[in-house]
N, C-alpha and C positions, 0 to 999 in steps of 0.2 A: 549034515542037515542044519547046522547052526543051533541057535537057542530060541526058545519060544519067548513071546512077549512077557509071560509071567516069570520065566527064568531071568531074563534080562532085568526086569524090574526088581527082583529079589537081589540080584548081584549088586545093583546100584543103590538099593535102599530107597527107591522111589515108587510111585504108583504106576499101574498099567495105564491109567488115564493120562499120566504125564507123557508116557511114550507114544500114546495115540496122538496127543496134541503135537508133540515134536514131529511126528510123521505128517500130520495134517498141514503144518506150516512149512514143511520142507527142511526143517533143521536136522532131523535124523530119520531118514527113510531106510527101513530094513532092506538089505540087499538081496534077500531071498524070500520066497513064498513056498509054503508047503503045497502039496497037490490039492489040498482043500482050500487053498487061498489064504492060510494063516501066516502072519508075519513070522519070519525067522531072521535072527540077528547073527551076523558073522563076527569073528574076532575084530576085523577092522571097524565094524559098526560099534562094537563095545569100546574100542579105542576112542572113537569120535564121541560116544556118550560120556566117557571119562572127561574129555576136554570140555564138553558142554557143562558138566557139573562143576568142574574146577572154575570155569569162568563165571558160572552162576554164583558160586560161593564168594567170588571176588566182587560181586555186585553188578556185573554186566547184564543188560537186558537180553532177551532171546534174540531180538533183532540185531543187536550189536554182535552177539556171539556168532550168528550166521555169517555176517560180513567178515569177521575175523577168521573163522575156520575155512571159509571158501576163498580166502586170498591165495592165489596160486603161487605166490612168491614166498610163502612161509611153510616150512616143513614141520612135522610133528615134534621133533626135538626142539626146534625154536619155540614152539608153543609151550613146551614143558619148562624150558629155561625162563621164559617170560613169566609164566605162572609162579614158578619158584621164587623169582625175585619179588613179584607182587605180594606173595604170601609172607616172605621174610619181612617186607616193609610193614605189613599188617601186624605181624607178631610184635615188632618193635613198638608200633603205635599202641597195641593193646597192653604191652608191658608197662608203658608209660602211664596209660590210663589206670592200670591196676595199682601202680605206685601212688598215684594221686588219690585214689580212693582210700588206700591204706593210711596216707598222711591225714586225710580228712577224718577217718575213724579215730586215729590216735589223738588228733587235736581235740575231738569232741570228748574223748575219755578223760583227757587232761584239763578240759575246760578252757582250752586256748582258742581264741578267735582268729581265724585265718584272715589275712588281708584279701581284698578282691583279686590282686595279682596272683597270690598263692592259690586261690580257689580255681582260677581259670587259666593258669599258665599252661596246663596240658592241652588246652584248646587253642593255644596261641599260634604264632606264625612260623613255628618250627616245621621245616619241610624235610621229611625222612629221605626223600629222593636226593635232596641236596647233599646229605651226609653220605649216602651210598656212593654218589658220584665222586665226592671228595675223597672218600676212603680209597676208591679205585685209582684216583689220580695220584694220591700220596703213596699208596703202598701196592697198587696193582702190579702183578708180576713178581712181587717179592715172595720168597719161600713162605714167610709167615702169613701173608695175605691169602695165598693159595691153600695153605694148610688149613687155615681157619674156614675158608669157603667150603673145602671138602668135608671137614668135620661137621660143621653146623648144618650142612645139607641133609645129614642123616638124623638130626635130632627130632625127637618126638615132643609132644606137648609136655610130658612128664620130665623129659630132659631139660627143657627150658625152665620149668618150675624149679628144678634142682639148681640150675645155673643162677637163677635170680635169688633163690634163698641163700645160696652160699655166698654170693656177692654181697648180699645184705648183712650177713654175719661178719664178713671181713670189714665192711664199712662201720658197723657197730663197734667192732673191736678197736679200730682206729680212733673212733670218736670217744670211746671210753678212756683209752690211754691218754688222749689229748686233754680231755676234761680233768683227768686226775693228775695232770702235770708230769706224766712220764716223759723223760727226754726223748727226742726223736732219734738220737743215736744210742739210746739205751737198749738193753736186751729185750724189753717188752715190745717196744715199737718196732724194732728190727724183726722180731718174731712175727708180728702181724704183717709186715712188709713181705716176709718170706711166704706167708700164707697167701698173700695177694698174688705173688709171682707164681706160686704153685697152682692157684685157681686158674690163672690164664693158661698155663701150660696144660692143665688137665682138660680144659674145655675148648680151647681155641687153637693155640699154636705153641711151639717150644719157645718159651719166653726166657731168653738168656738174661744175665744180669745187666748187660749193656743195653739190650732192648728195654728192660725194665726201667733203667735210668732215663731213657728217652721218654717213656710213658710218664714218668714222674715229672719231667720238665713240661710235658704237654698239659698235665693236670693243672699246672700253675699258669702257663703262658696262654692257653686257650680258654677264654671266659666261659665257653659252653661246657667244657669239661670241669673247670674250676667250680662252676655252679653246683655240680653234683655233691661237692664237699662243703662248699661255703654255705649252702642252705642248711646244712647240719650244724656247723659251727664256724664262725668267722676265723680264718687262719688255718683251717683244717687242711686245705689243699697244699699249703706250703709244708705243713707238718708231715703229710703223707709223702711229699716229694723228698723231704730231708730224711725220712725213715728209709725210703727206698734206696737213696744214695748211701746211707750209712750201712745198710744191709749188703749192698753190692761191693763196698770198699774192700773187704777182705778177699774178694774173689777177682779183683782187678788183675 
């Protein structure tokens, strides 16, 4: 007999009024009716409702969602893949925003005046889609890329918080060693480099020493990656690269 409108609303965490509205505009019409004429929602109806709510969360209007879902050339799995990719991009954007807020709070506590560029860089011309496409072009099909994609697809909000916190701790450890003059090929810096490699292996993909060395080179050669370290301390990106190489040397 399917599910009543009240049950469907409770499952989805929305109001009965919303379901009535979706029915009225043709976005989600229940496929069944009881003998008394009440709406009854089938499992395929709930699948469509899930798609509607995903797209709503991503900022699409109800009119746009109707067009998207009624496209005969797109199957449900394709919708899920598209939504997953859009959500991953939003996560990346929100993480960047959170980091900017943290920098602003820290600057205020220390009495530091941020430059206009530093205040608004998170709103600049960085296109997350560009990086997603570039990553696929560079590493798509590789074992590491596919392994990372599979792992991160399962991560919850708490998982991403843990990833961000751990990455921040590693960056702080690199910055402290650099500021205190610890040599890049010394035990302390090499230990932080190993923590960095373990972080990547734990959360993304099996980061071999050879792969790690390649990442170290990219942190220096690519200005976008170098900026993550150089904004902390000038010369830090090269220090990280050198520590990574020194840590990898005994394992060559």
